[in-house]
N, C-alpha and C positions, 0 to 999 in steps of 0.2 A: 504493500500500500504506500501511497505517496505521503508527504508531510501532513496533508489535510484530508487523507482518506480517499483520494480520487486517483485510481490507477486503472489504466487500460492496457492490456497486453495485445501486441500486434504480431502476427506470426511472421510477417516479412516486411522489411523496410528497405526500399530501393533508392529513393532520392531524398535529399535533405531539403529541397525547395518545397515549401508548403503548397505551391500551385501544382506540383507534380505528385503530391501525396495520394496514394490510392484512395479512391472514392469510398470504398467499404471502410477503410480505416478512419476516414473523416466522420462517417456516420457513427462508427463505434465510439469515437471521442464525444460527439454531440450527445449520444444517448447516455454516455457515462456522466456527462455534465448535467443532463436533465435529471438523471436518477439521484443526483446529489444536490438538488436545487435548494435544499435547506442549508447547505454549506455557505460560508461567506463568499461573496462574489469574487473576491480577490484570490480565491483558492488557486493553487498551482497544480496543474494537471501533470502527472508523471507517467510516462509511457516507457516501457522497456522492450527493446527489440534489437536483436543481433548484438546483445551485450552493450548497447549504447543507451544511456539514460537520457531521456528527453523531457525537459521541463518547460512548460508554457505558463506564463503568468498573465492573468487578465487584468489585474490591478495590483498596485503596490501594497505591501504589508503594513506600512506605516499608517497610523491614524494621524489626524491633524496634530494631536498632542505629542506624537512620537517622532515626527519628521525632523531630520537634521537641518541645520541652518548654518551657512557660512556667514559669520558676523560681518556686516558691511564695513565697519570701521576697522582699519588695519591695526594690528598690534605692533607692527614695525614697518617702516618705509625707508628705503635706501635710495638716494638719488637726488640730484639737484639740477636746476636749469642752468645755472652758472655757478662756478666755484672751483673747488679742488678737483683736478682731473680724475682722481681715483673714485669720485662719487658721480661722475658723468659717464653714461653708458651709450653705446652705439651698436645696434643689432645684437642684442642679447640672445643667445641660442640655448640657454639653459640656466637653471638655478636650483640648488639642492641644499636642504638642511642636513648637515652632517651629524654623525652620532655624538660628537662632542659639543654640539650647539653652534658651531661655526656655520656660516652660509657661504657656499661656493657659487660664483657667478661666472659663466662663460661669456665673455664679451668679445664678439667677433671683430668689432671695429678696432680694438687695440691688440687683438690676438693674445689676450691674457685670460687666465683663470684667476679671479680676484677673490680674496677671502675677507669676511667681515665677522665680528663677534655677534652674539645674540642681541646686543644693543645697537648694532649697525655700525660700529666703529671699524674702519679699514685696518686690516692686519698685514696686508702684503699681497703679492701675486706670484704666479709661476707662468712660464711660457714666454710670450713676447714674439714679435714677428721674426720669421726666419725658418730655415730648414735644418738647423743643427740639432743636436740632442736636447730634448726638452723644449725646443722652440716650436711655435705653432704657425701654420699657414691659415687656410680658410676653415674656421671652426664651423661645424655643422651640428654639433650636439655634444652632450655630456651625460654620462651615466654611471651608476654603481654596478660595475661588472665583476667585482670581487669584494670579499669581506672587508678589507681595509685599504681599498684602492679607489682612485678616481680615474675614469677613462674618458678621454677627450677624442671625439671623432672628427676627422678632417674629410676632404674629398675622397670618394670611393671607400669611406669607412676605414681609412688608414687610422690606426689607433695609437695615441700617445698615453702612456700609463704613468701616473704619479702615485706615490705613497700617500697615506692620509696626511702626513705632515708637509706635503708639497714636494718632496724629493722626487726627481725624475727617476723612473725605473727602467722603462724600455719602450720600444716602438714595435708594433706588430700589425699584421693584416689578418683578418679572419677569413682569408681566402688565399688560394695559391698565387704566388708572385708572378707577374707578367702573364696573367691568364684571366679570361672573362668567366671561366668556370667558377661557380659559387660566388661570383661578384654580387654583393647585395644591392638591390634597388631600395629596400627598406630593411631595417634591422633594429632589434631591441635586445637588451641584455638584463641579467639579474645578478644579485649579490652572490648567488651560488656559482657564478661563473658560466652559466648556460646562456646561449643566444638563440634567437629565432629570427629567421630571415626569409625574405622572398626575393628571387632573382629578377633579372631583366628578361624581357620578352626575346624571342628569337629574332635577331636582327640580320640574319644571313640573306633574306630575300629582299625584293624591292620594297621601298617605303610604302606604308599604308597612308592613303590620303583621306582626310575627313575624320569624323568621329569613329573611334574604335575601342575595343576592349583588349588590353594587353594582358595575356595570360602567361604565367610563369611558375616555375617550381618553388615550393617553400620547404624549409628544412630546419631541423634543430641541431645546434652545435653544443657539444659538451666538453668540459676540460678533459684532456687526455688522461689525467690521473684519476678520473672519476669512476672508471670501469664501466661507463655507460655503453661503450662499444668496444668490447674486448677484441683485440687484434686489428682494430681499424688504424689506418695510417694517419698520423697527425697531418694537419694542413700546414705545410711550410714550417715556419718557426713560430706559429701562433700558439702552440700548445693546445689546440682544439681538434676534435674529431667530429665527423658527422654522426650524430646519435640517431637520427630518424629522418625519413622523408615524409612530408605531409601532403604530397601530391601537387597537382597543378591548381592554382587559385587565380583569382582576379588580382593582378598586380596594380593596375590603375586604368582608369578610363581616360583616353587621351585624344588630342587633336593632331592628326598627322598632316604634315606639309612636305613638299619636295625637299626642303632643307633639313627636315627632322621633325620630331614630335615633342609635345609637352603635355603635362596633365591638364585636363579640362578643369576650369575653376569650380564647376559643380560636379566634378567626377567622383565616382566611388573608387575606393582603393583598399588594399589590405591594411589592416591595423592589428597590432600585437600588444600583448602584455604578458609578463611572466611573474608568477607567484613562486614561492620556494619549491613547490611540488608539482606545478602544472604550467602549461602554456595556453594562452587564450588567443584565438584567431577569429577575426571578423572582417567582412569586406564592405559593410554598409549597404549591401543590396537589399537587406531586410533587417528586421529587429532580431537578429540572431548572432550568437557567438558560439564557437566550438571550443571545448576545453579538451586538451590533450595531456596525457602523462608526459613526463620528461623523456620517456622512451618512444613517444610518438603514437601511442594508442589513443584513438578517439574514445573518450569515456563519457562525455556529456555534451548535449546540444541544448543551449539555453535560448529560449525565445520569450519575448514579452510583447504586450500590446503597445504599439507606438502611436504615431500621429501622422497626419496627412503629409506626404512628401511631394505633392504636385508642384511643379515649377510653373508659376503664374507669370503673366506678362508684367505684373507689378514687380516681381522679383527681377526679371530681365532688365526692366527700365531702371530699377534701383542700382543694379550692378553697373550698368552703363554710366549712370551719373556719378557713381563713386569712382570709377576708373578715370573718367574725364577730369574729375576734380583734382586728381593728384598727378595729372599728366601735363607737361609743358605745352603751351599753346601751339608751338610749332609742330608738335607730334600728334596733335589731336585729330587732324584729318585722316592720317593713316590708321589711328586707333579706331576711329568711327567706321572705316571700311572693314577692319578686322572684326569688330563687334557685330556689324551687320551680317557678316558671313559666318559667324560662330554658330555651329550646330548646338542644338539643345538636347541633353540626355533625356532618357525616359522619366527620370525622377531625381530628386535630391538624394544624397546619401542619408541613411538613417542615423549614422554617427561617423565620425572621422578620427576619433582617438579612443584608445583604451588604456586604462591605468589600473594597477592594483595598489590599494593603500596598505599601510603598515599592519593593518588588522586582517588583511586577506580579502577585503571586499573589492568587487570589480566595479569600476566606474567607466561609463561610456559617455563621451561628450557628444551631444547632439550637434549635427552640422548647423552652422549659423547662417541662416538665410540672409540674403542682402537686405531684406526689409526688417530683419529682426532687431530688436532694441535690447535684448538680454542674452545671457549665456546660460545654458542648462546642462547638467550631467544627470544621467540615470545611474542609480546605485543598486547593485545586486549583491546579495549576501554570498559568502564563500560557497554555499551549497547551491547557488544559482537562483534562489528565489528573489523576485523583484521586491525591493524595499520601497523605492520611490524616487522622486526627482529632487535635485538640489539646485537652487539658483545661485549664480556666481556674479559678482560685480561685472558689469558689461565691459569694462576696460581691462579686465584681468585675464591673462592667459596662464592657466595653471601649469606648473612644471614639476611639482612634487606634492604628494598627498600623504599626510601622516595620520596617526590615529586621532589627533585633535587639532590639526592645522592643515591649511593649504598654503603653498608658497608659489608665487608666480610673478609674471612681468606685466606691469600696468603701463599703458601708453596713452598719453593725453592727446588732445586735439592738435597740438603742435608737434607731435611725434617724439616728445620727450619720454624716455623710458625710466621706469623706477622698479625696484624690487620690493614686493609687498608680501607680508606675512599676515594671514587671517586665521582666526580661531574658528574651529567647527563646534557649534553648540549642539550637543546631543542630549535631548531630553530623555530621562530614564524611561524605558519601556514599562508598560504596566504588567 
């Protein structure tokens, strides 16, 4: 039986897309729901088929008195419009609250990883522009990929590793040197040293023109010392081995041109998150996330009732106005032509980011429509049950979620970036 007593067994499960789900199975689910009509409407339906647990939530489990809230007033803000350069940011690509209370900020403009104490006082930096040991080029992200280390990602996910105290440790690539094999298009890592990645589409043929879906393989990487893939050959000098293949997934929805392709601004794409014991994968094509063991076994499919993803003309007009507003006047005619020719995907992504907080809850950030005035994340418990939605200050891009805080980058109307820490208020459940 499921958590709320609603279980339906299905003898055969073929496709994960609900539109392709066998009709008989759909009827059995509907009948099961009707037979349990006395249950709370937010009950989660659990179905077991082919050893895969499938959870479908119709409504969140939080009551109004139990819902979490991100406190709008920041408990800490770092950044100034004018002043000392160490408090001025340019193109921040990540911010993390470290175990000892320091805050690490990846500032691409200065090619530095800057450190601040819990009161926001500047402590120093590592990196700096260059290609020497410990120096940084184009910063694209930062993560906790080891228990006591800070990993900084550059172009093609070239990785520069620093110890917790900022000492330079090494440089590595999580893929073979001078090869496109296993070259990540997107990648995430976890403190246990595991990675999950999706590769690039097959680029051997002629370019695809217009809107298209780029499909690519996804895989899990494990530390070579973990024993996850006994006998597997390490990838270069990375200290990693391929632990599992996750099959072919949607890498990104793109616009192809004769000169190349780029992600569609409304396009759906693979999103990942890693918990200590599992990998989460979603593509934003529906309100669905798949949970895999670190060995690559699909153990759970999580679905929840979402919202309308229709792309309206109002959305398209708002996007056009936003783009023109930040484009120099001399380039606006070319942009107007490009926007007029831009194809429209079938729907908006259901979400475009996944994160696991320090308590193991899964957070999915709703794609922010051009006409939206807010930001919202859906929160699911570690067992997959839908808890509810959390609103986020509209100017805040979250980069780190703890048990009682969110840390992120806030950008004002002048483009000035600041690092902000906000508390999460969690009323005690009844």
